[in-house]
C-alpha positions in Angstrom: -9.5 82.4 -210.5 -6.2 81.2 -209.2 -3.0 83.4 -209.1 -1.7 82.1 -212.4 -4.9 82.9 -214.3 -5.1 86.3 -212.7 -1.6 87.2 -213.9 -2.5 86.0 -217.4 -5.6 88.2 -217.2 -3.5 91.2 -216.3 -1.3 90.6 -219.4 -4.4 90.2 -221.6 -5.9 93.4 -220.2 -2.7 95.3 -220.7 -2.4 94.1 -224.3 -6.0 95.0 -225.1 -5.6 98.5 -223.6 -2.5 99.1 -225.7 -4.2 97.9 -228.8 -7.1 100.2 -228.2 -4.7 103.1 -227.5 -2.5 102.5 -230.5 -4.7 103.9 -233.2 -6.5 106.4 -231.0 -3.3 108.0 -229.6 -0.7 107.7 -232.4 -1.6 111.1 -234.0 -1.4 112.9 -230.7 1.9 111.2 -229.8 3.3 112.4 -233.1 2.0 116.0 -232.4 3.6 115.9 -228.9 6.9 114.6 -230.2 7.0 117.4 -232.8 6.2 120.0 -230.2 9.0 118.7 -228.0 11.4 118.6 -230.9 10.6 122.2 -231.8 11.2 123.2 -228.2 14.5 121.5 -227.9 15.7 122.7 -231.3 15.2 126.3 -230.1 17.2 125.7 -226.9 14.1 125.2 -224.8 13.6 122.7 -222.0 11.0 120.2 -221.0 9.6 120.3 -217.5 7.5 117.3 -216.2 5.3 116.7 -213.2 2.8 114.2 -211.7 2.0 112.5 -208.4 2.8 109.0 -207.2 3.3 106.7 -210.2 3.0 109.7 -212.5 5.8 111.4 -210.5 7.9 108.3 -211.3 6.9 108.6 -215.0 7.9 112.3 -215.0 11.3 111.4 -213.6 11.7 108.5 -216.0 11.1 110.8 -219.0 13.4 113.4 -217.7 16.2 110.9 -217.1 15.8 109.4 -220.6 16.3 112.9 -222.1 19.1 114.1 -219.7 21.1 110.9 -220.0 20.2 108.8 -223.0 17.4 106.6 -224.4 18.6 104.0 -226.9 21.5 105.9 -228.6 24.5 107.7 -227.5 23.9 111.5 -227.9 24.3 114.7 -226.0 22.0 115.2 -223.0 18.9 117.2 -223.6 17.5 119.8 -221.1 14.7 118.2 -219.1 13.7 118.7 -215.5 11.3 116.7 -213.3 9.6 119.0 -210.9 9.0 116.1 -208.5 12.5 115.5 -207.3 13.5 118.3 -205.0 12.1 117.4 -201.6 13.1 120.7 -200.0 11.4 122.7 -202.7 8.3 120.5 -202.6 7.9 120.6 -198.9 8.6 124.3 -198.5 6.0 125.2 -201.1 3.5 122.8 -199.6 4.1 124.1 -196.1 4.3 127.8 -196.9 1.6 128.0 -199.5 -0.4 124.8 -200.4 0.3 121.4 -201.9 -1.7 122.5 -204.9 1.2 125.0 -205.7 4.1 122.6 -205.6 4.5 122.3 -209.3 2.9 125.7 -210.4 5.4 127.8 -208.4 8.3 125.9 -210.0 6.8 126.4 -213.5 6.5 130.1 -212.8 10.1 130.3 -211.7 11.7 128.0 -214.3 9.4 128.0 -217.3 10.2 130.2 -220.3 8.2 131.0 -223.4 8.5 128.1 -225.8 9.3 125.5 -223.2 7.1 122.4 -222.8 5.4 121.0 -219.6 4.7 117.3 -219.6 1.8 117.2 -217.1 0.8 113.6 -216.0 -2.4 112.6 -214.2 -4.0 109.2 -214.7 -7.4 110.6 -213.8 -7.0 114.2 -215.0 -8.2 115.2 -211.5 -4.9 116.2 -209.8 -5.3 119.9 -208.5 -1.5 120.5 -208.4 -1.1 119.3 -212.0 -4.0 121.5 -213.1 -2.3 124.4 -211.3 0.9 123.7 -213.1 -0.9 123.8 -216.5 -2.4 127.2 -215.6 1.0 128.4 -214.6 2.5 127.1 -217.9 0.0 129.1 -219.9 0.8 132.2 -217.9 4.5 131.7 -218.9 3.9 130.8 -222.6 4.9 127.2 -221.9 3.2 124.6 -224.1 1.6 121.6 -222.4 1.5 117.9 -223.3 -1.0 116.3 -220.9 -1.1 112.6 -220.2 -4.4 111.4 -218.7 -6.9 108.6 -218.8 -10.6 108.0 -218.0 -12.6 111.1 -219.1 -9.6 113.5 -218.9 -11.0 115.2 -215.8 -10.8 118.9 -215.2 -7.3 118.9 -216.8 -8.8 118.3 -220.3 -10.8 121.5 -220.0 -7.7 123.6 -219.2 -5.8 122.7 -222.4 -5.4 125.3 -225.2 -5.4 124.7 -228.9 -1.6 124.6 -229.1 -1.4 122.0 -226.3 -1.5 118.2 -226.9 -3.7 115.8 -224.9 -2.8 112.1 -224.8 -5.8 110.5 -223.0 -5.6 106.7 -222.6 -8.9 105.0 -223.4 -9.2 103.2 -220.1 -10.7 103.6 -216.6 -8.1 101.4 -214.9 -5.2 103.3 -213.3 -2.7 100.4 -213.8 -3.6 100.1 -217.5 -3.4 103.9 -218.0 0.1 104.0 -216.4 1.3 101.1 -218.5 0.3 103.0 -221.7 1.8 106.3 -220.3 5.2 104.5 -220.0 4.9 103.2 -223.6 4.1 106.7 -224.8 7.1 108.1 -222.9 9.3 105.6 -224.8 7.6 106.6 -228.1 8.4 110.3 -227.4 12.0 109.6 -226.5 12.4 107.6 -229.8 10.8 110.4 -231.8 12.9 113.1 -230.2 16.2 111.1 -230.7 15.4 110.2 -234.3 14.3 113.8 -235.2 17.3 115.5 -233.5 20.1 113.0 -234.1 18.9 110.6 -236.9 18.8 106.8 -236.7 21.5 104.9 -234.8 
């Protein structure tokens, strides 16, 4: 397969994964959006975390809420737990890398807040620890994953929302996660501020 055909194949694979995810995930995306809207309506905040590309997704989501998505509106309280290098490295050095998000959730999370926990495999120990910390603090969880959901799927409570992409390919999972982020931003904006 030459480079051109390989690129076309990536597009087809991405489209196919999104089509499979569309019907499977739409109800959970609505549930997650409603959970986040309730949180923000009650002066809560949304914390987000993940590693690597999922850290970038956490920051992307946070920036869309804090600044704007597609309409001019007041900023919304959101914080990516992946951005403060001094905090991340001090926790990793003094305690363990597994605690880099959990310790922040325990310090910043309040009852009724939401944690957006992102792990393409569902295997990330530090994201799992953040979910456990969220439950200790009365923070609801929206978990983005893929594959079989990994250990993270087993940590979720009845009031949490799991958005598990039906794929085993990390790149495809990440592409759907980004689309889900944009869906959530749109749901939040339309629910809180109406249509543009």
